[in-house]
N, C-alpha and C positions, 0 to 999 in steps of 0.2 A: 314933444308930446307931454301932456300934463299927467298928473297923478290920478285923474279920474278913471283912466282906462284900467289901471291896476285894481281900482275898486270894483269896476265892472267884472273883470276877470276873476277876482277873488270871490265875488258874490256868485257868479256862475259856477265856479268850482265848488263852493260850499253847498249850493242847491243840488248839484250833481252828486256830491258825496252823500248828502242826506237821502236822496232818492235811491241810491245804491244800497244804503243801509236798510231802508224801508223794504226794498225788494228782498234783501237777505232775510229780514225778519218774517216776511210773508212765507218764504220757503221754509224757514225754521218752524213756523207755526204749523205748516202742512206736514212736516216731518213728525212733529209731536202729536198730531191728531191721528196718526196711524198709517198714513199714506207715505210709504218709504221711497219717495221718488229719488232723492239724492243718494240714499244708502244703496239702493238697488243699482243705480247708475255706476257707482264706484266699485261694486263687487266684481265687475268684469262681465256681467250679463250683456252689456251693450258695447263692450270692447273699447276701442279708441274714442268713439264718440262720447260714451259715458264719462270716461276720464277727462276728456276735453271739456265737457259741460261742468264737471266739478271744478276745474281750473277757472273757467269763466265765472262760476258762482263765487269763488273765493276772491276774484278780482273785481267784483261789481262796484264797490265804492270807488276804487281807483279809476276804473273806466268811466264812472260817473263824473269824476273831477275833470277828466280830459274832455268828455262830451259836453259838459257844462261850459267849459272855456271856449270850445269850438262853437257852440250854439250862441254864446254872447258875441263872439267875433262875427258870426254871420248876421245876427240880428241888429247889432249896433255898429256895423262897420262905418257907416257914414258919420255918426257922431264921434266915433273914436278918431277917424282920420281928420275931421275938421277941427278937432280940439288943438288949440295952440298952447304955447308954454304958459301964457298968462290968462287964457280965456275961460276954460271950463266949458260946460255945455251951454251956458247961456250967452256965450260971446257972439259977436257978429260973424256972419258967414260971407263977408264981402271980399275975402281973400280969393285969389285965383291960383 
């Protein structure tokens, strides 16, 4: 396998990380506006579910990395599997 697959996976992980950070910033902006969604969830009003949501919130960027790599794997499976050691994506697909 060539090095292009690592570029694909790295790009997918980067995009997933950025999306996770953006979602965290949206929740942060909602908290600052006066709607204390995450603060109320963590105080115990919602029990185990609230604390679990806080853990998921803290791990959003890391889950984004994993989901980005999985998404790239699913979307570009054929290109990654057909890539030979010296071919890259523009190589011939005559191999069987």
